[in-house]
KOLGU-681426 format. One record per residue (C-alpha): x, y, z. Coordinates in steps of 0.05 Angstrom, whole numbers, padded with zeros to 5 digits, always signed. Last residue first. Example, Ala and Ser with C-alpha at 12.3 -4.5 7.8 and 13.67 -1.06 7.14 Angstrom:
% KOLGU-681426
+00273-00021+00143
+00246-00090+00156
This chain:
% KOLGU-681426
+00604-00005+01593
+00560+00020+01537
+00503+00040+01583
+00442+00061+01543
+00411-00008+01547
+00425-00011+01622
+00393+00055+01641
+00335+00050+01593
+00318-00020+01617
+00323+00001+01690
+00277+00061+01677
+00227+00018+01639
+00226-00033+01696
+00215+00021+01748
+00157+00050+01707
+00126-00016+01682
+00096-00032+01749
+00092-00097+01790
+00164-00110+01771
+00194-00073+01831
+00265-00075+01808
+00328-00116+01816
+00388-00094+01775
+00447-00132+01746
+00509-00170+01766
+00534-00116+01814
+00480-00063+01826
+00430-00114+01854
+00462-00183+01860
+00421-00226+01813
+00420-00301+01830
+00409-00299+01905
+00365-00238+01898
+00320-00278+01852
+00290-00316+01911
+00219-00290+01909
+00198-00221+01888
+00246-00164+01873
+00241-00171+01798
+00302-00185+01757
+00344-00146+01707
+00405-00180+01681
+00475-00168+01656
+00504-00214+01603
+00571-00248+01601
+00548-00316+01577
+00556-00345+01647
+00514-00286+01671
+00457-00306+01624
+00459-00378+01649
+00461-00353+01721
+00399-00310+01709
+00364-00368+01675
+00375-00411+01737
+00324-00370+01775
+00327-00379+01851
+00252-00385+01862
+00200-00343+01827
+00133-00330+01859
+00061-00356+01862
+00032-00328+01927
-00026-00294+01891
+00019-00265+01838
+00090-00249+01862
+00132-00214+01810
+00186-00233+01760
+00217-00183+01712
+00259-00235+01675
+00306-00193+01634
+00372-00209+01599
+00409-00153+01564
+00448-00144+01500
+00424-00209+01471
+00457-00253+01420
+00501-00288+01471
+00440-00310+01511
+00410-00334+01445
+00474-00373+01431
+00469-00408+01498
+00398-00431+01480
+00416-00454+01409
+00443-00522+01429
+00379-00536+01469
+00336-00525+01407
+00287-00468+01417
+00216-00474+01445
+00170-00415+01433
+00203-00356+01398
+00153-00303+01419
+00183-00241+01385
+00172-00168+01402
+00196-00118+01350
+00167-00146+01285
+00096-00140+01313
+00102-00088+01369
+00040-00047+01355
+00022-00043+01429
-00043-00082+01421
-00008-00132+01375
+00045-00149+01427
-00009-00153+01481
-00049-00201+01439
+00011-00246+01429
+00026-00243+01504
-00045-00266+01521
-00043-00320+01468
+00023-00347+01495
+00003-00343+01569
-00008-00417+01581
+00062-00439+01566
+00122-00443+01521
+00189-00409+01526
+00239-00363+01494
+00219-00290+01493
+00253-00240+01446
+00249-00164+01453
+00277-00117+01400
+00308-00049+01408
+00329+00011+01366
+00328+00060+01423
+00302+00130+01409
+00267+00143+01475
+00200+00130+01440
+00226+00060+01424
+00243+00047+01498
+00175+00075+01519
+00139+00030+01468
+00177-00031+01496
+00157-00023+01569
+00089-00057+01560
+00125-00118+01531
+00169-00121+01592
+00108-00119+01638
+00076-00175+01597
+00138-00219+01603
+00133-00211+01679
+00150-00282+01700
+00090-00285+01747
+00041-00286+01689
+00064-00352+01659
+00101-00366+01594
+00152-00414+01622
+00221-00383+01619
+00273-00345+01579
+00274-00270+01569
+00318-00231+01520
+00328-00157+01505
+00363-00145+01439
+00394-00078+01419
+00399-00055+01347
+00471-00038+01327
+00466-00059+01254
+00398-00087+01234
+00353-00137+01270
+00304-00176+01227
+00291-00227+01281
+00324-00283+01241
+00382-00237+01227
+00395-00233+01303
+00396-00309+01306
+00441-00315+01245
+00490-00264+01274
+00498-00303+01339
+00563-00342+01340
+00586-00359+01411
+00636-00313+01445
+00612-00315+01517
+00599-00380+01554
+00541-00426+01572
+00562-00494+01544
+00633-00499+01572
+00610-00460+01632
+00561-00515+01651
+00516-00480+01701
+00516-00468+01776
+00470-00484+01834
+00474-00442+01897
+00512-00466+01958
+00487-00441+02024
+00534-00451+02083
+00505-00469+02150
+00545-00471+02214
């Protein structure tokens, strides 16, 4: 008999209720603005670009939303160019590396965690500890359907899993969860 045990996180470190106003202020967020957060290496399979492409639709739908990405990697220039192309300067933020003590606070600062992973040429996401970190901070998540993320995000329970190869299903999931006040 085999029992799979998934990794966990330090729930003293990753927990709800941490102070966040200074982080939201740093992004220029006002009042009830929503924050979507992603954390991970800046590589194509993580889907940061797909989330950026969804932002104009969220804004057109009347949401006051910002998108922050924590991470470093080879796609930084590509993502910066995409942000500029879509006119999202001041709305989409590439934060780079953040101090380890601030990471749980960033999860607390967000309204929704997104890592819209996809398979690119056989390169795919594994389990995804970032989803567990977000959940430990009381945040729902959107994950792609590729790879092993289904073990970390239970579709319809702890978040949503979408086909992240297209912005349409991701935009719909973002709109659904960002409009949901429950």
